[in-house]
C-alpha positions as CSV (number, residue, x, y, z in Angstrom):
1,X,1.3,26.9,5.5
2,X,-2.3,25.9,5.3
3,X,-4.7,23.1,6.3
4,X,-8.3,22.4,5.6
5,X,-11.1,21.5,8.0
6,X,-11.0,17.8,7.2
7,X,-7.3,17.6,8.1
8,X,-8.1,19.3,11.4
9,X,-10.7,16.7,12.2
10,X,-8.4,13.8,11.2
11,X,-5.6,14.9,13.5
12,X,-7.8,16.3,16.3
13,X,-6.2,19.9,16.2
14,X,-7.5,23.4,15.6
15,X,-6.3,25.3,12.6
16,X,-4.4,27.9,14.7
17,X,-2.5,25.0,16.4
18,X,-1.3,23.7,13.0
19,X,-0.8,26.6,10.6
20,X,2.7,28.1,10.9
21,X,4.1,25.0,12.8
22,X,6.0,21.9,11.8
23,X,3.9,19.2,10.4
24,X,5.3,16.9,13.1
25,X,3.1,18.7,15.7
26,X,0.2,16.5,14.7
27,X,2.1,13.3,15.1
28,X,4.0,11.3,17.7
29,X,7.6,10.2,16.8
30,X,10.5,8.8,18.7
31,X,13.1,11.2,17.3
32,X,11.4,14.3,15.8
33,X,14.7,16.2,15.3
34,X,16.2,13.5,13.2
35,X,13.0,13.0,11.3
36,X,12.8,16.7,10.5
37,X,16.4,16.8,9.2
38,X,15.7,13.8,6.9
39,X,12.5,15.4,5.7
40,X,14.3,18.7,4.9
41,X,16.9,16.9,3.0
42,X,14.4,15.0,0.9
43,X,12.4,18.2,0.4
44,X,15.4,20.0,-0.9
45,X,16.2,17.3,-3.4
46,X,12.5,17.0,-4.5
47,X,12.4,13.4,-3.3
48,X,8.8,12.4,-2.4
49,X,6.7,9.3,-2.4
50,X,3.8,10.2,-4.7
51,X,1.2,7.9,-3.1
52,X,1.4,5.2,-0.3
53,X,-0.5,3.8,2.7
54,X,1.0,4.2,6.2
55,X,-0.1,3.6,9.8
56,X,0.7,6.8,11.8
57,X,0.5,7.6,15.5
58,X,-1.1,11.0,16.2
59,X,0.0,13.4,18.9
60,X,-2.6,12.0,21.4
61,X,-1.4,8.4,21.0
62,X,-4.2,7.4,18.7
63,X,-3.1,5.3,15.7
64,X,-4.7,5.5,12.3
65,X,-4.2,4.3,8.7
66,X,-3.9,6.9,6.0
67,X,-3.8,7.0,2.2
68,X,-1.2,9.6,1.5
69,X,-0.7,11.5,-1.7
70,X,2.2,14.0,-2.3
71,X,3.1,16.5,-5.1
72,X,5.2,19.6,-5.5
73,X,3.6,22.9,-6.5
74,X,6.1,25.3,-8.1
75,X,5.7,28.7,-9.6
76,X,8.5,31.1,-10.8
77,X,10.0,33.4,-8.1
78,X,8.4,31.5,-5.2
79,X,9.6,28.7,-3.0
80,X,8.2,25.3,-3.9
81,X,5.3,24.0,-1.8
82,X,4.5,20.4,-1.0
83,X,0.8,19.5,-1.2
84,X,0.0,16.5,0.9
85,X,-3.4,14.9,1.1
86,X,-4.4,12.6,4.0
87,X,-7.3,10.3,3.7
88,X,-8.2,8.3,6.8
89,X,-8.7,4.6,5.7
90,X,-8.6,3.0,9.2
91,X,-12.1,1.4,8.7
92,X,-11.1,0.0,5.4
93,X,-7.8,-1.4,6.8
94,X,-9.7,-3.0,9.8
95,X,-12.1,-4.6,7.4
96,X,-9.3,-5.9,5.4
97,X,-7.6,-7.3,8.5
98,X,-10.8,-8.9,9.6
99,X,-11.2,-10.4,6.1
100,X,-7.7,-11.8,6.3
101,X,-8.4,-13.4,9.6
102,X,-11.5,-15.0,8.2
103,X,-9.5,-16.2,5.2
104,X,-6.9,-17.7,7.5
105,X,-9.6,-19.4,9.5
106,X,-11.2,-20.8,6.3
107,X,-7.8,-22.1,5.2
108,X,-7.3,-23.7,8.6
109,X,-10.8,-25.3,8.5
110,X,-10.0,-26.6,5.0
111,X,-6.8,-28.1,6.3
112,X,-8.6,-29.8,9.1
113,X,-11.3,-31.1,6.8
114,X,-8.6,-32.5,4.4
115,X,-6.7,-34.2,7.2
116,X,-10.1,-35.5,8.5
117,X,-10.9,-37.0,5.1
118,X,-7.5,-38.5,4.8
119,X,-7.6,-40.0,8.3
120,X,-11.1,-41.2,7.9
121,X,-10.3,-42.8,4.6
122,X,-7.3,-44.8,5.9
123,X,-8.5,-45.4,9.5
124,X,-10.8,-48.3,8.9
125,X,-8.5,-50.4,6.7
126,X,-5.4,-49.4,8.7
127,X,-7.0,-50.3,12.0
128,X,-8.2,-53.6,10.7
129,X,-4.6,-54.5,9.6
130,X,-3.2,-53.3,12.9
131,X,-5.8,-55.4,14.7
132,X,-4.6,-58.5,12.9
133,X,-0.9,-57.7,13.6
134,X,-1.4,-56.8,17.3
135,X,-3.8,-59.7,18.0
136,X,-1.7,-62.4,16.5
137,X,1.4,-61.0,18.1
138,X,-0.2,-61.0,21.6
139,X,-1.4,-64.6,21.1
140,X,2.1,-65.8,20.2
141,X,3.6,-63.9,23.1
142,X,1.4,-65.9,25.4
143,X,3.1,-69.1,24.2
144,X,6.8,-67.9,23.8
145,X,9.2,-67.9,26.8
146,X,10.0,-64.4,28.0
147,X,13.8,-64.9,27.8
148,X,13.9,-66.0,24.2
149,X,15.1,-63.9,21.2
150,X,11.7,-64.6,19.5
151,X,9.9,-63.0,22.4
152,X,12.1,-59.9,22.1
153,X,11.4,-59.6,18.4
154,X,7.7,-60.0,19.0
155,X,7.8,-57.3,21.6
156,X,9.3,-54.9,19.0
157,X,6.6,-55.8,16.5
158,X,4.0,-55.1,19.2
159,X,5.5,-51.8,20.1
160,X,5.6,-50.6,16.5
161,X,2.0,-51.6,15.9
162,X,0.9,-49.8,19.0
163,X,2.8,-46.7,17.9
164,X,1.1,-46.9,14.6
165,X,-2.3,-47.2,16.3
166,X,-1.4,-44.1,18.4
167,X,-0.5,-42.2,15.3
168,X,-3.9,-43.0,13.7
169,X,-5.6,-41.9,17.0
170,X,-3.7,-38.6,16.9
171,X,-4.8,-37.9,13.3
172,X,-8.4,-38.7,14.2
173,X,-8.2,-36.5,17.3
174,X,-7.0,-33.5,15.3
175,X,-9.8,-34.1,12.7
176,X,-12.2,-34.5,15.6
177,X,-13.3,-37.9,14.4
178,X,-11.9,-40.2,17.1
179,X,-14.6,-42.3,18.8
180,X,-15.1,-41.0,22.4
181,X,-17.1,-42.1,25.5
182,X,-17.6,-38.8,27.4
183,X,-18.6,-38.9,31.1
184,X,-19.2,-36.2,33.7
185,X,-16.1,-35.8,35.8
186,X,-14.3,-33.6,38.3
187,X,-11.2,-32.3,36.4
188,X,-9.3,-32.0,39.7
189,X,-9.7,-35.7,40.5
190,X,-8.8,-36.7,36.9
191,X,-5.6,-34.5,36.8
192,X,-4.5,-35.5,40.3
193,X,-4.6,-39.2,39.2
194,X,-2.2,-38.4,36.4
195,X,0.4,-36.5,38.3
196,X,2.7,-39.5,39.2
197,X,2.7,-40.5,35.5
198,X,3.4,-37.0,34.4
199,X,6.3,-36.6,36.9
200,X,7.9,-39.8,35.4
201,X,7.5,-38.4,31.9
202,X,9.1,-35.0,32.6
203,X,11.9,-36.2,34.8
204,X,13.2,-35.4,38.3
205,X,15.0,-32.2,37.2
206,X,11.7,-30.5,36.5
207,X,9.4,-29.4,39.4
208,X,5.8,-30.2,38.9
209,X,3.5,-27.8,40.7
210,X,-0.2,-28.6,41.1
211,X,-2.7,-25.8,41.9
212,X,-6.3,-27.2,41.9
213,X,-9.1,-24.7,41.8
214,X,-11.6,-24.6,44.7
215,X,-15.2,-25.8,44.1
216,X,-14.5,-26.7,40.5
217,X,-17.4,-27.2,38.2
218,X,-17.9,-30.5,36.4
219,X,-17.1,-31.1,32.8
220,X,-18.2,-33.8,30.4
221,X,-15.4,-35.4,28.4
222,X,-13.8,-38.8,27.7
223,X,-11.2,-39.3,30.5
224,X,-8.8,-40.7,27.9
225,X,-8.8,-37.4,26.1
226,X,-7.7,-35.6,29.3
227,X,-4.8,-38.1,29.4
228,X,-3.9,-37.1,25.8
229,X,-4.1,-33.4,26.6
230,X,-1.9,-33.7,29.7
231,X,0.7,-35.9,28.1
232,X,1.1,-33.8,25.0
233,X,1.2,-30.5,26.7
234,X,3.5,-31.7,29.5
235,X,5.9,-33.4,27.1
236,X,6.1,-30.2,25.1
237,X,6.7,-28.2,28.3
238,X,9.5,-30.6,29.3
239,X,11.1,-30.2,25.9
240,X,11.0,-26.4,26.2
241,X,12.9,-26.4,29.5
242,X,16.7,-26.7,29.3
243,X,18.1,-28.2,32.4
244,X,16.1,-27.5,35.5
245,X,12.7,-25.7,35.6
246,X,9.1,-26.0,36.6
247,X,5.7,-26.9,35.1
248,X,2.7,-25.5,36.8
249,X,-0.8,-27.1,36.3
250,X,-3.8,-25.1,37.4
251,X,-7.6,-25.4,37.3
252,X,-10.2,-22.8,37.8
253,X,-13.8,-21.8,37.1
254,X,-14.2,-19.0,34.6
255,X,-17.1,-17.3,32.8
256,X,-16.8,-15.9,29.3
257,X,-18.9,-12.8,28.8
258,X,-20.7,-11.8,25.6
259,X,-18.4,-8.8,25.2
260,X,-15.3,-11.0,25.3
261,X,-16.8,-13.6,22.9
262,X,-17.6,-10.8,20.4
263,X,-13.9,-10.0,20.1
264,X,-12.7,-13.6,20.3
265,X,-14.6,-15.6,17.6
266,X,-13.0,-18.9,18.7
267,X,-15.1,-19.0,21.9
268,X,-18.7,-18.7,22.9
269,X,-20.1,-17.0,26.0
270,X,-20.8,-19.2,29.0
271,X,-19.3,-21.0,32.0
272,X,-16.1,-23.0,31.5
273,X,-13.5,-24.9,33.5
274,X,-10.0,-23.9,32.7
275,X,-7.0,-26.2,32.7
276,X,-3.7,-24.3,32.4
277,X,-0.3,-25.9,31.9
278,X,2.6,-23.3,32.1
279,X,6.3,-23.9,31.9
280,X,9.5,-21.9,32.6
281,X,11.1,-22.8,29.2
282,X,12.5,-20.8,26.3
283,X,9.0,-19.6,25.1
284,X,7.5,-19.7,21.6
285,X,8.9,-17.8,18.7
286,X,6.3,-15.2,17.5
287,X,6.7,-16.5,13.9
288,X,5.7,-20.0,15.1
289,X,2.7,-18.9,17.1
290,X,0.2,-18.8,14.1
291,X,1.2,-22.4,13.1
292,X,1.2,-24.0,16.6
293,X,-1.9,-26.2,16.0
294,X,-1.2,-27.1,12.4
295,X,-0.7,-30.9,11.8
296,X,2.9,-31.9,11.2
297,X,4.2,-28.5,12.1
298,X,7.1,-28.7,14.7
299,X,10.0,-26.6,15.8
300,X,11.8,-29.7,17.2
301,X,14.8,-31.3,15.6
302,X,14.2,-34.0,13.0
303,X,13.2,-37.2,14.8
304,X,12.2,-35.5,18.0
305,X,8.5,-35.0,17.2
306,X,5.8,-35.8,14.8
307,X,4.2,-32.3,14.8
308,X,0.9,-33.9,15.9
309,X,1.0,-33.2,19.7
310,X,-0.6,-29.8,19.7
311,X,-2.8,-30.6,16.7
312,X,-4.2,-33.5,18.8
313,X,-4.9,-31.2,21.7
314,X,-6.6,-28.7,19.4
315,X,-8.8,-31.4,17.9
316,X,-9.8,-32.8,21.3
317,X,-10.7,-29.4,22.7
318,X,-12.7,-28.5,19.6
319,X,-14.5,-31.8,19.6
320,X,-15.7,-31.0,23.2
321,X,-16.8,-27.5,22.2
322,X,-14.0,-25.8,24.1
323,X,-11.2,-23.4,23.1
324,X,-7.5,-22.8,23.8
325,X,-5.5,-19.6,24.6
326,X,-1.7,-19.5,24.4
327,X,0.5,-16.9,26.1
328,X,4.2,-16.8,25.5
329,X,7.2,-14.5,25.2
330,X,10.6,-15.7,24.0
331,X,12.7,-16.5,27.0
332,X,9.8,-16.3,29.5
333,X,8.1,-19.7,29.0
334,X,4.6,-20.5,27.7
335,X,1.2,-21.1,29.1
336,X,-1.6,-23.1,27.4
337,X,-5.0,-22.5,28.9
338,X,-7.8,-24.9,27.9
339,X,-11.4,-24.0,28.5
340,X,-14.0,-26.8,28.6
341,X,-17.7,-26.1,28.9
342,X,-19.3,-26.6,32.3
343,X,-21.5,-29.6,32.5
344,X,-25.1,-29.2,33.5
345,X,-24.9,-32.4,35.6
346,X,-24.4,-32.1,39.4
347,X,-22.8,-35.5,40.1
348,X,-19.5,-36.8,38.7
349,X,-19.0,-40.4,37.6
350,X,-16.5,-41.8,40.1
351,X,-14.1,-44.5,39.1
352,X,-14.6,-47.7,41.2
353,X,-11.6,-49.9,41.7
354,X,-12.8,-53.4,41.0
355,X,-10.9,-56.4,42.2
356,X,-9.1,-58.5,39.6
357,X,-11.3,-61.3,38.4
358,X,-10.7,-64.3,36.2
359,X,-11.0,-63.4,32.5
360,X,-12.0,-67.0,31.6
361,X,-15.6,-67.9,31.0
362,X,-17.8,-70.6,29.5
363,X,-20.7,-68.6,28.1
364,X,-21.8,-68.8,24.4
365,X,-20.6,-65.8,22.3
366,X,-21.8,-65.0,18.8
367,X,-19.0,-63.1,17.0
368,X,-19.9,-61.2,13.8
369,X,-17.1,-59.6,11.7
370,X,-16.9,-59.2,8.0
371,X,-13.1,-59.2,7.9
372,X,-12.2,-62.9,7.9
373,X,-8.8,-62.4,9.6
374,X,-10.2,-60.5,12.5
375,X,-13.1,-63.0,12.8
376,X,-10.6,-65.8,13.0
377,X,-8.5,-63.9,15.5
378,X,-11.5,-63.1,17.7
379,X,-12.5,-66.8,17.7
380,X,-9.0,-67.9,18.8
381,X,-8.8,-65.3,21.6
382,X,-12.3,-66.1,23.0
383,X,-11.9,-69.9,22.7
384,X,-8.5,-69.7,24.4
385,X,-10.3,-68.1,27.4
386,X,-12.9,-70.9,27.5
387,X,-15.9,-69.4,25.7
388,X,-18.0,-71.3,23.2
389,X,-17.9,-69.2,20.0
390,X,-20.3,-69.1,17.1
391,X,-18.6,-67.2,14.2
392,X,-20.4,-65.4,11.3
393,X,-18.9,-63.3,8.6
394,X,-22.1,-61.3,7.8
395,X,-25.4,-60.5,9.4
396,X,-27.4,-63.1,7.4
397,X,-25.1,-65.9,8.6
398,X,-25.4,-64.5,12.2
399,X,-29.2,-64.6,12.0
400,X,-29.1,-68.1,10.7
401,X,-26.8,-69.2,13.5
402,X,-29.0,-67.5,16.1
403,X,-32.1,-69.2,14.8
404,X,-30.6,-72.7,14.6
405,X,-28.8,-72.6,17.9
406,X,-31.0,-74.5,20.3
407,X,-29.6,-73.0,23.5
408,X,-29.4,-69.4,24.7
409,X,-26.7,-67.2,23.3
410,X,-25.2,-65.0,26.1
411,X,-23.3,-62.3,24.2
412,X,-23.3,-60.8,20.7
413,X,-20.0,-59.2,19.6
414,X,-20.6,-57.5,16.3
415,X,-18.9,-55.0,14.0
416,X,-20.9,-51.8,13.6
417,X,-20.6,-51.1,9.8
418,X,-21.4,-54.2,7.7
419,X,-23.0,-54.8,4.3
420,X,-26.8,-54.8,4.1
421,X,-27.3,-54.5,7.8
422,X,-25.5,-52.6,10.5
423,X,-24.7,-53.9,14.0
424,X,-27.5,-52.2,15.7
425,X,-30.1,-53.5,13.3
426,X,-28.6,-57.0,13.7
427,X,-28.9,-56.8,17.5
428,X,-32.6,-55.8,17.2
429,X,-33.3,-58.9,15.1
430,X,-31.3,-61.3,17.3
431,X,-33.0,-60.0,20.4
432,X,-36.3,-61.3,19.1
433,X,-34.8,-64.8,19.0
434,X,-32.7,-64.5,22.2
435,X,-34.3,-61.8,24.4
436,X,-31.7,-61.8,27.1
437,X,-28.6,-61.5,24.8
438,X,-26.0,-58.8,25.7
439,X,-24.0,-57.0,23.1
440,X,-20.5,-55.4,22.5
441,X,-20.0,-53.3,19.4
442,X,-16.6,-53.0,17.7
443,X,-15.4,-50.8,14.9
444,X,-12.4,-49.4,13.2
445,X,-14.4,-46.6,11.5
446,X,-14.2,-42.9,12.6
447,X,-16.7,-41.3,15.0
448,X,-18.7,-39.6,12.2
449,X,-19.3,-42.8,10.3
450,X,-20.4,-44.6,13.5
451,X,-22.7,-41.7,14.4
452,X,-24.3,-42.0,10.9
453,X,-25.1,-45.6,11.8
454,X,-27.2,-44.5,14.7
455,X,-24.7,-45.2,17.5
456,X,-24.9,-42.2,19.7
457,X,-26.7,-43.3,22.8
458,X,-24.9,-43.6,26.1
459,X,-24.6,-46.9,27.8
460,X,-23.7,-49.0,24.7
461,X,-20.7,-51.2,25.1
462,X,-18.1,-50.3,22.5
463,X,-14.5,-51.3,21.7
464,X,-12.5,-49.4,19.1
465,X,-10.1,-51.2,16.8
466,X,-7.3,-52.0,17.2
467,X,-7.9,-53.5,20.6
468,X,-5.6,-55.6,22.8
469,X,-6.3,-59.2,24.0
470,X,-6.7,-57.7,27.5
471,X,-9.2,-55.1,26.4
472,X,-11.4,-57.6,24.7
473,X,-11.4,-60.2,27.4
474,X,-11.9,-57.7,30.2
475,X,-14.8,-56.1,28.4
476,X,-16.4,-59.5,27.6
477,X,-16.1,-60.6,31.3
478,X,-17.4,-57.2,32.6
479,X,-20.5,-57.2,30.3
480,X,-21.4,-60.8,31.2
481,X,-20.7,-60.3,34.9
482,X,-22.7,-57.0,35.1
483,X,-25.7,-58.7,33.7
484,X,-25.6,-62.0,35.6
């Protein structure tokens, strides 16, 4: 019957196009006839919704949020009129949606921080206990015949301890607190070296397609983290495929513009190297999509997954200042695209295959560790491989041994975080007594604690607890050999 100027502006129509016509002329609807019949029936029965908010699609395809108010106007002898007031609240709704996104991001950040505090709190003591279990098990395995029942039981203990260590690493990866040694690498070379292992993981019924990008930029990341990303994503892709299917791995250079970054707060503008892993599986349920990277969230059956795989990937990518995009439709597979910042370096670190060397030696090693069980374990391992070992349970005892020892000490192996003096300070003092001494640092603490102790320089030799007998003896031999 009548409209005001504001209504004309809201719906982008002239008054002559609106007055005298159905109110539906201003809106787009799938079934206008049915909607009009419903409206007439409700109007006849005086059924209205006094006030509500609704998202409506206008005749030109534009959608907008409205605050709607309705009331009947009646006077004797005339037909009733319905007075409807439309107030455009699109800006308000968009602000509310943005606020909700920020709230969800805050909640996710708080979850991450909580998991990080939990992981950091237990990691040190837990890693120390696992070190004792793993180390002693490996030493006994060296002496027990491979065909004995005791050997079989010891292997089960070793596997369980290694799985426990892996679980701790996953928690620390999600919390971005795992200790890493990043190097400049060519992602094509790194991924290509993993393909055989990945094919064994996913099985022969799944085709693995490798599409390396040309002239790929370099990235700086710990190669072990690429292993973690590849294994977690490819195992998830395998589990999403029923029967036969394919997994496609791609790499490519990509540049994120300022315009794109403004609408995607999870990323920053700049050059990135993309690693994409796509599968032909059943896809991801839309309801699961917001929770994909939450720790312990899983859609798999009980006993089929820990819910830490994608959380681990998320933590690794964030720790390296990258971001992840996920595309999926139920029934049409899923694609995880990881973007890692381009490195400013121009030359990648190439892995050199070194011939196997004897792990035995006869040099003098000063071992400093405040956990008595780990100190004793380290002494047993090193002495078993021929080294002369000086053992100290604290920095003061280590300095006394260094001063009293009349011959050169070749290697210092020290814990990083110790009472009264950290490992780096201890090294500095011992170097004044034994200028040519080499050093290996060990720790079961998280990366942030280690960084607080001043251990951030490249080139330091470091072993994270729990370490294997092989890891320790190979590192000792390498450090001593490299500096002969």
